[in-house]
C-alpha positions in Angstrom: -105.8 -82.9 -78.8 -103.5 -85.2 -80.7 -101.6 -86.0 -77.4 -104.9 -87.1 -75.8 -105.8 -89.2 -78.8 -102.3 -90.9 -78.8 -102.7 -91.6 -75.1 -106.2 -93.1 -75.6 -104.9 -95.3 -78.4 -102.0 -96.4 -76.3 -104.4 -97.3 -73.4 -106.6 -99.1 -75.8 -103.7 -101.1 -77.2 -102.6 -102.0 -73.7 -106.1 -103.1 -72.8 -106.3 -105.2 -75.9 -102.9 -106.8 -75.2 -104.1 -107.7 -71.6 -107.2 -109.4 -73.1 -105.0 -111.3 -75.5 -102.7 -112.6 -72.7 -105.4 -113.3 -70.2 -107.6 -115.2 -72.7 -104.6 -117.2 -73.8 -103.6 -118.0 -70.2 -107.2 -119.0 -69.3 -107.3 -121.4 -72.3 -104.0 -122.9 -71.5 -105.0 -123.6 -67.9 -108.4 -125.1 -68.9 -106.8 -127.2 -71.6 -104.2 -128.5 -69.3 -106.7 -129.4 -66.6 -109.1 -131.2 -68.9 -106.3 -133.2 -70.6 -105.0 -134.5 -67.2 -108.5 -135.3 -65.9 -109.6 -137.0 -69.1 -106.4 -139.2 -69.1 -107.0 -140.1 -65.4 -110.7 -141.1 -66.1 -110.0 -143.0 -69.3 -106.7 -144.7 -68.5 -106.0 -144.8 -64.8 -109.6 -145.7 -64.0 -110.1 -147.5 -67.3 -113.5 -146.0 -68.0 -114.7 -148.0 -71.1 -116.1 -145.2 -73.3 -114.7 -141.9 -74.4 -118.0 -141.4 -76.3 -120.0 -141.4 -73.1 -117.6 -139.0 -71.4 -118.1 -136.7 -74.4 -121.9 -137.0 -73.9 -121.4 -135.9 -70.3 -119.5 -132.8 -71.6 -122.3 -132.0 -74.0 -124.9 -132.3 -71.2 -122.8 -129.9 -69.0 -122.5 -127.3 -71.8 -126.2 -127.4 -72.6 -127.3 -127.3 -68.9 -125.0 -124.5 -67.9 -125.8 -122.3 -70.9 -129.6 -123.0 -70.7 -129.6 -122.1 -67.0 -127.5 -119.0 -67.6 -130.0 -117.8 -70.3 -133.0 -118.6 -68.1 -131.5 -116.6 -65.3 -130.7 -113.7 -67.7 -127.0 -114.0 -66.9 -126.2 -115.0 -70.5 -127.7 -113.9 -73.8 -127.8 -115.7 -77.1 -130.6 -116.0 -79.8 -133.4 -118.6 -79.3 -133.6 -121.6 -81.6 -135.2 -120.9 -85.0 -135.2 -122.4 -88.4 -132.1 -120.4 -89.5 -129.8 -121.3 -86.6 -128.6 -124.6 -88.2 -127.8 -122.8 -91.5 -125.9 -120.0 -89.7 -123.9 -122.3 -87.5 -123.0 -125.0 -90.0 -120.5 -126.8 -90.2 -119.4 -126.1 -86.6 -121.6 -128.8 -84.9 -120.2 -131.5 -87.0 -116.6 -130.3 -86.5 -117.3 -129.9 -82.8 -118.5 -133.5 -82.4 -115.6 -134.9 -84.5 -113.1 -132.8 -82.5 -114.4 -133.9 -79.1 -114.7 -137.6 -80.0 -111.3 -138.0 -81.7 -109.6 -135.9 -78.9 -111.0 -138.1 -76.2 -110.2 -141.3 -78.2 -106.6 -140.3 -78.8 -106.2 -139.5 -75.1 -107.3 -143.0 -74.2 -105.2 -144.8 -76.9 -101.9 -143.0 -76.6 -99.5 -141.9 -73.8 -99.7 -138.2 -73.0 -96.2 -137.4 -74.4 -97.0 -138.9 -77.8 -100.5 -137.5 -77.8 -99.2 -134.0 -77.3 -96.4 -134.5 -79.8 -98.8 -135.5 -82.6 -101.1 -132.7 -81.7 -98.5 -130.3 -83.1 -99.7 -131.3 -86.6 -102.9 -129.3 -85.8 -100.7 -126.1 -85.9 -99.5 -126.8 -89.4 -103.1 -127.6 -90.5 -104.4 -124.4 -88.9 -101.7 -122.3 -90.6 -102.7 -123.8 -94.0 -106.4 -123.3 -93.4 -105.9 -119.7 -92.2 -104.2 -119.0 -95.5 -106.9 -120.7 -97.6 -110.0 -119.6 -95.7 -109.1 -116.4 -93.8 -106.5 -115.0 -96.2 -104.0 -114.9 -93.3 -100.4 -115.6 -94.3 -97.9 -116.5 -91.6 -94.4 -114.8 -91.5 -91.3 -116.9 -92.3 -90.4 -117.0 -88.6 -93.8 -118.4 -87.7 -93.6 -121.0 -90.5 -90.1 -122.0 -89.4 -91.1 -122.6 -85.8 -94.2 -124.6 -86.9 -92.1 -126.8 -89.2 -89.6 -127.4 -86.4 -92.5 -128.5 -84.1 -93.7 -130.9 -86.7 -90.2 -132.3 -87.3 -89.8 -132.9 -83.6 -93.1 -134.8 -83.5 -92.1 -136.9 -86.5 -88.8 -137.7 -84.8 -90.6 -138.8 -81.6 -93.0 -140.9 -83.6 -90.2 -142.7 -85.4 -89.2 -144.5 -82.2 -92.6 -144.8 -80.5 -92.5 -148.4 -79.1 -96.2 -148.0 -78.1 -97.3 -147.3 -81.6 -101.0 -147.7 -82.1 -102.7 -147.4 -85.5 -106.1 -146.5 -84.0 -104.5 -144.0 -81.6 -102.4 -142.2 -84.3 -105.4 -142.1 -86.6 -107.6 -140.6 -83.9 -105.0 -137.9 -83.0 -104.4 -136.9 -86.7 -108.1 -136.7 -87.3 -108.4 -134.6 -84.1 -105.7 -132.3 -85.5 -107.7 -131.8 -88.7 -110.9 -131.1 -86.7 -109.1 -128.7 -84.3 -107.7 -126.7 -87.2 -111.1 -126.5 -88.9 -112.8 -125.6 -85.6 -110.4 -122.8 -84.9 -110.7 -121.2 -88.4 -114.5 -121.6 -88.8 -115.0 -120.4 -85.2 -113.2 -117.2 -86.0 -115.4 -116.6 -89.0 -118.6 -117.2 -87.0 -117.4 -115.0 -84.1 -116.4 -112.2 -86.4 -119.8 -112.4 -88.0 -121.3 -111.4 -84.6 -124.4 -113.4 -85.3 -125.0 -116.0 -82.6 -122.2 -114.9 -80.3 -119.8 -117.2 -78.4 -122.5 -118.6 -76.1 -124.9 -119.3 -78.9 -122.2 -121.2 -80.8 -121.3 -123.3 -77.8 -124.9 -124.0 -77.0 -126.1 -125.0 -80.4 -122.9 -127.0 -81.2 -123.7 -129.3 -78.3 -127.5 -129.2 -78.8 -127.5 -130.2 -82.4 -124.9 -133.0 -81.9 -126.3 -134.5 -78.7 -128.9 -136.9 -80.3 -126.5 -138.1 -83.0 -123.8 -138.7 -80.4 -126.3 -140.7 -78.2 -127.3 -142.9 -81.2 -123.6 -143.6 -82.0 -122.8 -144.5 -78.4 -125.9 -146.8 -78.3 -125.0 -148.4 -81.7 -121.4 -149.1 -80.6 -122.5 -150.6 -77.3 -120.8 -147.9 -75.3 -123.9 -147.0 -73.4 -124.3 -150.5 -72.1 -120.6 -150.9 -71.2 -120.6 -147.6 -69.4 -123.7 -148.4 -67.4 -122.1 -151.7 -66.3 -118.8 -150.0 -65.2 -118.0 -150.9 -61.6 -116.3 -147.6 -60.8 -119.5 -145.6 -60.4 -119.5 -146.3 -56.7 -116.0 -144.8 -56.3 -116.5 -141.2 -55.1 -113.0 -140.1 -56.3 -113.7 -141.4 -59.8 -117.2 -139.9 -59.8 -115.8 -136.5 -58.8 -113.2 -136.6 -61.6 -115.9 -137.7 -64.1 -118.1 -134.8 -63.2 -115.1 -132.5 -63.3 -114.3 -133.7 -66.8 -117.8 -133.0 -67.9 -117.9 -129.4 -66.7 -114.3 -128.8 -67.8 -115.6 -129.5 -71.3 -117.8 -126.4 -70.9 -114.9 -124.3 -69.5 -112.6 -125.5 -72.3 -115.1 -124.7 -75.0 -115.6 -121.2 -73.5 -111.9 -120.6 -73.2 -111.3 -121.7 -76.8 -113.8 -119.2 -78.1 -112.5 -116.4 -75.9 -108.9 -117.0 -77.0 -109.9 -117.2 -80.6 -112.0 -114.0 -80.4 -109.1 -112.0 -78.9 -106.2 -113.6 -80.8 -106.2 -115.8 -83.9 -107.1 -119.4 -84.7 -103.4 -120.2 -85.0 -102.5 -118.5 -81.7 -105.3 -120.5 -80.0 -103.9 -123.7 -81.4 -100.3 -123.0 -80.4 -101.3 -122.0 -76.9 -103.0 -125.4 -76.6 -99.7 -127.0 -77.7 -97.7 -124.8 -75.3 -99.6 -126.1 -72.3 -98.6 -129.5 -73.6 -95.0 -128.7 -72.6 -96.1 -129.4 -69.0 -98.4 -132.2 -70.1 -95.5 -133.8 -72.0 -93.3 -134.2 -69.0 -96.0 -134.9 -66.5 -97.4 -137.5 -68.9 -94.3 -139.6 -68.5 -95.6 -140.4 -65.1 -99.4 -139.9 -65.4 -101.3 -142.8 -66.8 -98.3 -145.2 -66.7 -98.3 -145.9 -70.4 -95.2 -144.0 -71.6 -92.2 -146.0 -72.6 -88.9 -144.1 -72.7 -86.4 -144.1 -75.6 -83.7 -141.6 -76.4 -84.9 -140.8 -80.0 -88.4 -140.4 -78.8 -87.3 -138.2 -75.9 -85.1 -136.0 -78.2 -88.0 -135.5 -80.7 -90.3 -134.5 -77.9 -87.8 -131.9 -76.7 -87.3 -130.5 -80.2 -91.0 -130.0 -80.5 -91.2 -128.3 -77.1 -88.3 -125.9 -77.9 -90.0 -125.0 -81.2 -93.2 -124.3 -79.3 -91.3 -121.8 -77.1 -89.8 -120.2 -80.2 -93.2 -119.7 -81.7 -94.4 -118.1 -78.4 -91.5 -115.6 -78.6 -92.2 -114.8 -82.2 -95.9 -114.3 -81.6 -95.9 -112.1 -78.5 -92.6 -110.2 -79.0 -92.2 -109.6 -82.7 -94.5 -106.8 -84.1 -92.7 -105.4 -87.1 -93.8 -107.4 -90.1 -97.2 -107.0 -91.7 -97.8 -110.7 -91.9 -97.3 -111.0 -88.2 -99.7 -108.3 -87.4 -102.3 -109.9 -89.6 -102.0 -113.3 -88.2 -102.0 -112.1 -84.6 -105.1 -110.0 -85.0 -106.8 -112.4 -87.4 -108.3 -109.8 -89.6 -110.7 -111.2 -92.1 -111.2 -108.2 -94.4 -110.3 -110.4 -97.4 -113.2 -112.8 -96.8 
């Protein structure tokens, strides 16, 4: 009997590990694709408003999930008076995360954008400790600090320095960290489910986002954009909108099967590829040796974290952070 139980437990552990790896890989692919497409739309094609692009992503999420529920393919609770209370503050975090992420992509070269995004890992690690009661092991902390050091070194010789770009990316780091941690709390509560969280995040923030885009004049500038007649631009714009849904789904799936910190670090690992491709995509990266060395230090530290996360299983702190248990909450 004990032999069968041990075998069942081993099979369950393997199945869980497969889910962890597949959800992480799915998120990495989605995050890579949307970063490149967003950069192409906003920089190569010089689309004037990242806010309007964000609105397109909201519309795609709302449309896909509404149609899925209407066709009985997806299930999530209907709107009632208690939904806003149960989901708060995720809609506000979602809107801030999307807007600052798109804005940072537009303002900075992809290599510097990805380097500064490493700060989100440090912020996530701190929030997991404060909110979820998860404490990272010394090896995890060391790799995170090395990533941040590399990002600081790269920023020290960034000849394309932009105050607005740096501000947007650092704000995006904070929103990303908060989104990952609070998403984990909401998913573990098993109240609205991942589809409900995605749907109501976009639904509650759509009207405020439209008002902001109208007040800043982005709606008018976007409607006057000359590229709407270009089928290649239009295809990439539509792809960006629907990739927003795919990315949101992949973030929730990865967070559900892993931890908020693991989701954040996977997002930064895909930036290894984005970092080097970004030196030719967009045409706004300016090479310098100090900047290049800093980028590579940050990349190597990302690889070190990956090794620590998926190979090391002996310390209690590692097990806790990898499974993101919230028994202490």
